[in-house]
N, C-alpha and C positions, 0 to 999 in steps of 0.2 A: 749179600744175598737179599734179593727183592723179588716181588712178584713180576710176572711177565707183562703186566699192564704198563709198567714203567719203561719197557724196552722200546728201542728205536726200530722202525720198519727196515727190513732187509738185513738185520744183524743176526748172526748166529750166537746162541747162548747155550750153556750146559745146564741141564736140569739138576737142581740140588735135591729137591724133594717135593712131594705133593702134600699139601696141608690136609690135616684131618677134618677141617671144617667143611670139606666138600661132600662128605658122606661116604659110607662104605661101598655102596653100589657103584657110584660114579668113580670113586678111586680105583676100584677093581677093574672097571671098564677102561680107564685111562692106562692102567698097567698092562692090560691085554692089548691095547693099541700101541704099546711100545714106549710109553712115557716113564722110563726108568731112570734111575740116578746116573748121571754122567752122559746121558744121551744128548746129542746136538739137536737144537730146536731153533726154528727161525720164524719170526713174526713177519708175515708177508703183507697183510693189509687189515684195515678196520672198516666197519660200516660207517655210514655218515653220522649216525647217532652214537657210535662207539658202544653198541650193544652186542656185536658179533665180531669175532676176530678170525682171520685166516692164518692158519699155522701150517708149517712144513716140518715134518719129522719122518725120519727113515725113508725118504724118497717119495712120500705121498703128502698130499695136502688135505686139510680138513678144516671145518668151521666149528668154532666153539663159542658158547655164550660167555659174556663178561664175567659172571660169577664163577664159572669153572676156570677161566684163564687166570683170575685173581688168586686162585689156590695153587697155581704152579709156581714154585719158587725156583729162581734161576740164579746162577753166578754171572755177574757182569764182567 
């Protein structure tokens, strides 16, 4: 179990949990977006400075900041 920052581009992972260090409001928003335990997630791309990450989950793509992606723990 590691955070999603260490993942390879284009690979699917299963979400293990969302760390509590992200904060209650952000964690609730991620849960509303479908970031639940066991859900498949794919890292599509990174920005040049690696401050933003492109994520695919449940058939849609979204961009998240590095500090939020680091709180998503996945099973490799």
